[in-house]
Kinemage of the C-alpha trace (Angstrom):
@kinemage 1
@onewidth
@group {chain A} dominant
@subgroup {mainchain}
@vectorlist {calphas} color= white
{ca glu a 1} P 13.865 -7.812 10.515
{ca leu a 2} L 14.939 -4.209 9.898
{ca leu a 3} L 11.740 -2.974 11.515
{ca ser a 4} L 11.432 -5.613 14.225
{ca his a 5} L 11.341 -2.996 16.994
{ca ile a 6} L 7.938 -1.853 15.685
{ca ser a 7} L 4.809 -4.002 15.893
{ca lys a 8} L 3.426 -4.940 12.495
{ca glu a 9} L -0.043 -3.717 13.460
{ca gln a 10} L 1.280 -0.354 14.641
{ca tyr a 11} L 3.375 0.123 11.481
{ca ile a 12} L 0.529 -0.811 9.140
{ca ser a 13} L -1.970 1.343 10.994
{ca arg a 14} L 0.294 4.383 10.882
{ca phe a 15} L 1.197 3.793 7.222
{ca ile a 16} L -2.492 3.699 6.262
{ca glu a 17} L -3.202 6.836 8.277
{ca leu a 18} L -0.298 8.772 6.736
{ca asp a 19} L -1.074 7.467 3.230
{ca asn a 20} L -4.510 9.107 3.374
{ca arg a 21} L -6.076 6.691 0.877
{ca gly a 22} L -3.225 7.134 -1.582
{ca tyr a 23} L -3.319 10.929 -1.633
{ca val a 24} L 0.095 11.351 0.000
{ca trp a 25} L 3.238 10.484 -1.953
{ca lys a 26} L 4.873 7.357 -0.510
{ca asp a 27} L 8.260 9.042 -0.090
{ca lys a 28} L 6.621 11.461 2.349
{ca val a 29} L 4.855 8.592 4.139
{ca tyr a 30} L 8.094 6.659 4.550
{ca gln a 31} L 10.043 9.695 5.729
{ca gln a 32} L 7.398 10.349 8.369
{ca leu a 33} L 7.498 6.694 9.474
{ca ile a 34} L 11.292 6.843 9.740
{ca asp a 35} L 11.046 9.973 11.863
{ca glu a 36} L 8.247 8.740 14.115
{ca phe a 37} L 9.593 5.232 14.693
{ca asn a 38} L 13.271 6.251 14.844
{ca ile a 39} L 14.177 3.889 12.021
{ca ser a 40} L 17.896 3.973 11.264
{ca ser a 41} L 18.443 0.562 9.682
{ca val a 42} L 16.891 1.439 6.318
{ca thr a 43} L 16.468 4.627 4.266
{ca cys a 44} L 13.360 6.262 2.928
{ca glu a 45} L 14.555 5.460 -0.592
{ca glu a 46} L 15.016 1.771 0.247
{ca leu a 47} L 11.527 1.563 1.716
{ca leu a 48} L 10.102 3.261 -1.360
{ca gln a 49} L 11.928 0.877 -3.708
{ca asp a 50} L 10.631 -2.092 -1.714
{ca tyr a 51} L 7.105 -0.686 -1.961
{ca leu a 52} L 7.371 -0.223 -5.732
{ca lys a 53} L 8.718 -3.744 -6.174
{ca glu a 54} L 6.421 -5.614 -3.774
{ca phe a 55} L 3.118 -3.733 -3.625
{ca lys a 56} L 1.622 -5.624 -6.542
{ca asn a 57} L 2.058 -8.894 -4.641
{ca his a 58} L -0.121 -7.760 -1.745
{ca cys a 59} L -3.137 -6.088 -3.367
{ca val a 60} L -6.516 -7.398 -2.284
{ca gly a 61} L -9.664 -6.637 -4.223
{ca phe a 62} L -13.078 -5.972 -2.789
{ca pro a 63} L -15.159 -9.033 -1.848
{ca his a 64} L -16.838 -10.653 -4.879
{ca ile a 65} L -14.988 -8.425 -7.352
{ca his a 66} L -14.217 -11.312 -9.704
{ca glu a 67} L -17.875 -12.349 -9.855
{ca met a 68} L -18.958 -8.764 -10.467
{ca leu a 69} L -16.446 -8.256 -13.284
{ca glu a 70} L -17.466 -11.563 -14.874
{ca glu a 71} L -21.135 -10.556 -14.731
{ca leu a 72} L -20.385 -7.199 -16.339
{ca lys a 73} L -18.351 -8.942 -19.042
{ca asn a 74} L -21.163 -11.427 -19.680
{ca asn a 75} L -23.565 -8.511 -20.137
{ca lys a 76} L -21.149 -6.898 -22.616
{ca ile a 77} L -20.705 -3.815 -20.486
{ca ala a 78} L -17.574 -1.889 -21.428
{ca leu a 79} L -15.169 -1.387 -18.586
{ca gly a 80} L -12.487 1.196 -17.901
{ca met a 81} L -10.092 1.590 -15.014
{ca ile a 82} L -9.181 4.758 -13.203
{ca thr a 83} L -6.370 4.499 -10.674
């Protein structure tokens, strides 16, 4: 609702481009989005807090990731995660 003047596709596309595969801090991404889309209804800090709170609910793994992890587990291969 606060961003209804921007198409969802346009916003997402620009976010992904600015994010640079996670190499750009989200506060910088949100400030750039606010500047480019003339967003005045919400602050950079509010967008960042929403991201921190909600991101985990929208993550999507690679196709067949669960099967791959199960197969590795069944073969007793030790796993580690780097984020």
